Biopython code that builds the backbone (N, CA, C, O; Angstrom):
import numpy as np
from Bio.PDB.StructureBuilder import StructureBuilder

atoms = [
    (1, "THR", "N", (-30.716, -64.574, -2.738)),
    (1, "THR", "CA", (-29.774, -64.801, -4.111)),
    (1, "THR", "C", (-28.808, -65.730, -3.789)),
    (1, "THR", "O", (-27.990, -66.196, -4.584)),
    (2, "VAL", "N", (-28.919, -66.028, -2.479)),
    (2, "VAL", "CA", (-27.578, -66.894, -2.061)),
    (2, "VAL", "C", (-28.076, -68.698, -2.608)),
    (2, "VAL", "O", (-27.301, -69.599, -2.928)),
    (3, "ASP", "N", (-29.458, -68.739, -2.560)),
    (3, "ASP", "CA", (-30.079, -70.244, -2.864)),
    (3, "ASP", "C", (-29.670, -70.067, -4.365)),
    (3, "ASP", "O", (-28.709, -70.721, -4.770)),
    (4, "SER", "N", (-30.305, -69.262, -5.183)),
    (4, "SER", "CA", (-29.974, -69.184, -6.830)),
    (4, "SER", "C", (-28.845, -69.070, -6.915)),
    (4, "SER", "O", (-28.694, -69.663, -7.983)),
    (5, "PHE", "N", (-27.493, -68.644, -6.518)),
    (5, "PHE", "CA", (-26.499, -68.692, -6.962)),
    (5, "PHE", "C", (-25.625, -70.027, -6.423)),
    (5, "PHE", "O", (-24.445, -70.258, -6.689)),
    (6, "HIS", "N", (-26.335, -70.672, -5.766)),
    (6, "HIS", "CA", (-25.680, -72.023, -4.995)),
    (6, "HIS", "C", (-26.158, -73.098, -6.318)),
    (6, "HIS", "O", (-25.390, -73.894, -6.858)),
    (7, "VAL", "N", (-27.433, -72.922, -6.633)),
    (7, "VAL", "CA", (-28.094, -73.788, -7.987)),
    (7, "VAL", "C", (-27.312, -73.583, -9.099)),
    (7, "VAL", "O", (-26.924, -74.529, -9.784)),
    (8, "PHE", "N", (-27.066, -72.530, -9.323)),
    (8, "PHE", "CA", (-26.121, -72.089, -10.692)),
    (8, "PHE", "C", (-24.904, -72.600, -10.497)),
    (8, "PHE", "O", (-24.526, -73.310, -11.430)),
    (9, "LYS", "N", (-23.980, -72.455, -9.388)),
    (9, "LYS", "CA", (-22.839, -73.166, -9.315)),
    (9, "LYS", "C", (-22.935, -74.567, -9.317)),
    (9, "LYS", "O", (-21.990, -75.237, -9.734)),
    (10, "SER", "N", (-24.069, -75.143, -8.857)),
    (10, "SER", "CA", (-24.423, -76.852, -8.626)),
    (10, "SER", "C", (-24.543, -77.278, -10.322)),
    (10, "SER", "O", (-23.942, -78.242, -10.797)),
    (11, "SER", "N", (-25.183, -76.625, -10.888)),
    (11, "SER", "CA", (-25.273, -77.061, -12.223)),
    (11, "SER", "C", (-24.466, -76.471, -13.316)),
    (11, "SER", "O", (-24.752, -76.476, -14.513)),
    (12, "GLU", "N", (-23.394, -75.948, -12.735)),
    (12, "GLU", "CA", (-22.370, -75.414, -13.769)),
    (12, "GLU", "C", (-21.442, -76.746, -14.509)),
    (12, "GLU", "O", (-21.016, -76.639, -15.659)),
    (13, "PRO", "N", (-21.212, -78.001, -13.655)),
    (13, "PRO", "CA", (-20.513, -78.878, -13.834)),
    (13, "PRO", "C", (-21.229, -79.646, -14.832)),
    (13, "PRO", "O", (-20.648, -80.199, -15.766)),
    (14, "GLU", "N", (-22.719, -79.697, -14.615)),
    (14, "GLU", "CA", (-23.540, -80.460, -15.653)),
    (14, "GLU", "C", (-23.352, -79.808, -17.138)),
    (14, "GLU", "O", (-23.144, -80.431, -18.180)),
    (15, "MET", "N", (-23.447, -78.731, -17.011)),
    (15, "MET", "CA", (-23.541, -77.801, -18.298)),
    (15, "MET", "C", (-22.250, -78.069, -19.346)),
    (15, "MET", "O", (-22.296, -78.246, -20.563)),
    (16, "MET", "N", (-20.781, -78.030, -18.217)),
    (16, "MET", "CA", (-19.466, -78.564, -18.833)),
    (16, "MET", "C", (-19.747, -79.843, -19.592)),
    (16, "MET", "O", (-19.797, -80.025, -20.809)),
    (17, "ASP", "N", (-19.943, -80.796, -18.458)),
    (17, "ASP", "CA", (-20.201, -82.193, -19.005)),
    (17, "ASP", "C", (-21.037, -82.434, -20.606)),
    (17, "ASP", "O", (-20.892, -83.327, -21.441)),
    (18, "LEU", "N", (-21.888, -81.297, -20.587)),
    (18, "LEU", "CA", (-22.814, -81.574, -21.632)),
    (18, "LEU", "C", (-22.035, -80.978, -22.899)),
    (18, "LEU", "O", (-22.107, -81.469, -24.026)),
    (19, "GLY", "N", (-21.344, -79.945, -22.587)),
    (19, "GLY", "CA", (-20.745, -79.222, -23.884)),
    (19, "GLY", "C", (-19.302, -80.089, -23.931)),
    (19, "GLY", "O", (-18.606, -79.826, -24.912)),
    (20, "LYS", "N", (-18.867, -80.902, -23.171)),
    (20, "LYS", "CA", (-17.653, -81.877, -23.149)),
    (20, "LYS", "C", (-18.558, -83.121, -24.365)),
    (20, "LYS", "O", (-17.976, -83.626, -25.325)),
    (21, "ARG", "N", (-19.345, -83.269, -24.175)),
    (21, "ARG", "CA", (-20.193, -84.887, -24.638)),
    (21, "ARG", "C", (-20.712, -84.169, -26.053)),
    (21, "ARG", "O", (-20.994, -84.998, -26.918)),
    (22, "LYS", "N", (-20.872, -82.899, -26.407)),
    (22, "LYS", "CA", (-21.048, -82.522, -27.586)),
    (22, "LYS", "C", (-20.102, -82.727, -28.805)),
    (22, "LYS", "O", (-20.157, -83.192, -29.944)),
    (23, "LEU", "N", (-18.892, -81.932, -27.678)),
    (23, "LEU", "CA", (-17.725, -81.834, -28.267)),
    (23, "LEU", "C", (-17.160, -83.277, -28.828)),
    (23, "LEU", "O", (-16.698, -83.331, -29.967)),
    (24, "THR", "N", (-17.215, -84.421, -28.000)),
    (24, "THR", "CA", (-16.965, -85.705, -28.296)),
    (24, "THR", "C", (-17.636, -86.364, -29.393)),
    (24, "THR", "O", (-17.173, -87.129, -30.240)),
    (25, "GLU", "N", (-19.000, -85.860, -29.198)),
    (25, "GLU", "CA", (-20.061, -86.481, -30.530)),
    (25, "GLU", "C", (-19.563, -85.669, -31.890)),
    (25, "GLU", "O", (-19.721, -86.337, -32.912)),
    (26, "LYS", "N", (-19.007, -84.388, -32.085)),
    (26, "LYS", "CA", (-18.764, -83.934, -32.932)),
    (26, "LYS", "C", (-17.619, -84.848, -33.822)),
    (26, "LYS", "O", (-17.602, -85.128, -35.020)),
    (27, "LYS", "N", (-16.686, -85.187, -32.731)),
    (27, "LYS", "CA", (-15.451, -85.696, -32.873)),
    (27, "LYS", "C", (-15.567, -87.044, -33.904)),
    (27, "LYS", "O", (-15.234, -87.339, -35.052)),
    (28, "SER", "N", (-16.296, -87.707, -32.678)),
    (28, "SER", "CA", (-16.445, -89.188, -33.281)),
    (28, "SER", "C", (-17.461, -89.003, -34.416)),
    (28, "SER", "O", (-17.526, -90.022, -35.103)),
    (29, "ASN", "N", (-18.236, -88.065, -34.806)),
    (29, "ASN", "CA", (-18.963, -88.070, -36.074)),
    (29, "ASN", "C", (-18.027, -87.616, -37.478)),
    (29, "ASN", "O", (-18.383, -87.923, -38.616)),
    (30, "SER", "N", (-16.823, -86.862, -37.185)),
    (30, "SER", "CA", (-16.240, -86.689, -38.231)),
    (30, "SER", "C", (-15.149, -87.771, -38.521)),
    (30, "SER", "O", (-14.562, -87.918, -39.593)),
    (31, "LYS", "N", (-14.949, -88.633, -37.174)),
    (31, "LYS", "CA", (-13.983, -89.506, -37.607)),
    (31, "LYS", "C", (-14.897, -90.839, -38.403)),
    (31, "LYS", "O", (-14.384, -91.434, -39.351)),
    (32, "ILE", "N", (-16.227, -91.188, -37.909)),
    (32, "ILE", "CA", (-16.994, -91.908, -38.947)),
    (32, "ILE", "C", (-17.271, -91.176, -40.336)),
    (32, "ILE", "O", (-17.751, -91.951, -41.163)),
    (33, "LYS", "N", (-17.118, -90.087, -40.720)),
    (33, "LYS", "CA", (-17.720, -89.474, -41.946)),
    (33, "LYS", "C", (-16.050, -89.965, -42.733)),
    (33, "LYS", "O", (-15.907, -90.198, -43.933)),
    (34, "GLU", "N", (-15.113, -90.015, -41.836)),
    (34, "GLU", "CA", (-13.561, -90.175, -42.593)),
    (34, "GLU", "C", (-13.712, -91.519, -43.147)),
    (34, "GLU", "O", (-13.579, -91.847, -44.327)),
    (35, "LEU", "N", (-14.082, -92.442, -41.888)),
    (35, "LEU", "CA", (-13.804, -93.563, -42.517)),
    (35, "LEU", "C", (-14.774, -94.183, -43.245)),
    (35, "LEU", "O", (-14.524, -95.308, -43.676)),
    (36, "ASN", "N", (-15.968, -93.615, -43.501)),
    (36, "ASN", "CA", (-17.099, -94.003, -44.564)),
    (36, "ASN", "C", (-16.175, -93.561, -46.066)),
    (36, "ASN", "O", (-16.074, -94.346, -47.010)),
    (37, "ARG", "N", (-15.508, -92.075, -46.055)),
    (37, "ARG", "CA", (-14.921, -91.987, -47.036)),
    (37, "ARG", "C", (-13.651, -92.750, -47.446)),
    (37, "ARG", "O", (-13.436, -92.694, -48.657)),
    (38, "GLN", "N", (-12.857, -93.372, -46.806)),
    (38, "GLN", "CA", (-12.133, -94.231, -47.112)),
    (38, "GLN", "C", (-12.523, -95.380, -47.286)),
    (38, "GLN", "O", (-11.702, -96.041, -47.922)),
    (39, "ILE", "N", (-13.468, -95.950, -46.987)),
    (39, "ILE", "CA", (-14.620, -96.916, -47.659)),
    (39, "ILE", "C", (-14.849, -96.996, -49.010)),
    (39, "ILE", "O", (-14.650, -97.920, -49.799)),
    (40, "GLU", "N", (-15.310, -95.854, -49.167)),
    (40, "GLU", "CA", (-16.073, -95.575, -50.780)),
    (40, "GLU", "C", (-14.700, -95.496, -51.620)),
    (40, "GLU", "O", (-14.730, -95.306, -52.835)),
]
sb = StructureBuilder()
sb.init_structure("model")
sb.init_model(0)
sb.init_chain("A")
sb.init_seg("    ")
for serial, (resi, resn, name, xyz) in enumerate(atoms, 1):
    if name == "N":
        sb.init_residue(resn, " ", resi, " ")
    sb.init_atom(name, np.array(xyz, "f"), 0.0, 1.0, " ", f" {name:<3s}", serial, name[0])
structure = sb.get_structure()
């Protein structure tokens, strides 16, 4: 169980990075949509 716990702990930051990346992608996508709306 110790090994699996260690693996889980080491993979946690990666999951956090993935979530942050998804959030920034959503934000940038919404910004692009706003810019496109302004151009129209």
